[in-house]
N, C-alpha and C positions, 0 to 999 in steps of 0.2 A: 486490379487484382483483388479479389475478395477472399479473405481468409476467415474460415469458420473453424472453430475448435469443437471437435466432437468429443463425446464422453470417453472414448477410448484413448484420447490424448491428454488425459489427466492422470498423473501418477504422483506418488509420494516422493519427496526428496530422497528419502532413505533408499527406496527401490532404484531411483535414478543413479544414486552413488554406486550401488552394488552392480548395476548393469549399464553404466554410462556408455560404453562402446556400442552396445546393441541399440540403445535409444538414439545415439547420434546417427548411426547408420539408418535407422528408421526415419528420423527427421529428414535426413538428406534424400532418402528415397521418396518419401511422400510429399516433401516440401511443406509439410504441415507443422505448425508449432506445437510444443508440448508444454502443458501447464504442470508445474510442480507444486505440491501442497506440503505444508508443514502444520502438523496437528489438525489436519482436515481443512485448512484454509489455503486458498490459492495464494501463493507468494511470489512465484517467479515463472516467466515464460522463456522457454529455450526455443530458439528459432534458427534456421539455416541462415548463414551470414548474407548470402545473395538475396534471399527473400526479405530479410530485414532491410538491406540497402535499398531494394525496390520500394518498400513502404516509405522509407525516409525520403527518397527521391520524389515520390508521388506527393508526400506531404509538403515538401519544399515547393514543388510546382503549384500546388493548390494554394499555399500561402501567398505566393507571388501573384497568382491569378486573382485572389481575393483583394490583395493590396491594389492591384490595377483597377479592379471593379469599383472599389471604394473611392479611389481617386477620381475615376470617371464620373461617378455619381456626385461627388462633391463639386466637381467642375460644372456639371449640369445644373445643380442646385444654385450655385453662385451665379451662373448665367441667367437663370430664371429670376433670381433676386435683382440682378442688374436691369433686366427687361422691365420688371415691375416698378423699379425706381424710375426708370426712364419714362414710363407711362403714367407716373404719379400715383401708382397703386400702393400707397403706404400710409401709415398713420404716425404722426409725430406725438410724442409723449413728453410731459414735463414730470417733475418729481411726484406731484400729487396724482396725476392721471396714471402714471406708471405703477404706483402703489395700488391703485384701484384695479388696474389691469391684472396685476399679480394675485390680488385677493380673489378676483373673479375666477382666475384659473384654478386656484386652490379650492374654491367652493365647488366648481364643476368637478374637480377630481374627487373631492369628498363625496359628492352626490353619486358619481359613478361607482365608487367603492360601496356605498350603501346599497345602491341598486343591484350590484353584482352579488352582494351578500344576502339579499332578500330572496327566499325560495320561491 
């Protein structure tokens, strides 16, 4: 469900207070949210309860889907790492070589930053 707010659905809070019943009926009829402004700045969105619940349900489903996908990717990455270890595709580091390794990563990062900032 895609919700777009058109310019006709932006009203002042003062006008909403004066005509609340009419606005509520319009929101229920059009299923479209209403943006209320205070001093010209958007402050509040008024939306039909069922439409709001649908958005919240969809958000919850998407969050669960994202969590599942992240877990699946993590498991896949761990499996790849285990396979690489089994095949001997790894490098062992001691304190000195690990420091050198991290310094190399930092230097490459700095170089990339410099390259990306050069026109």
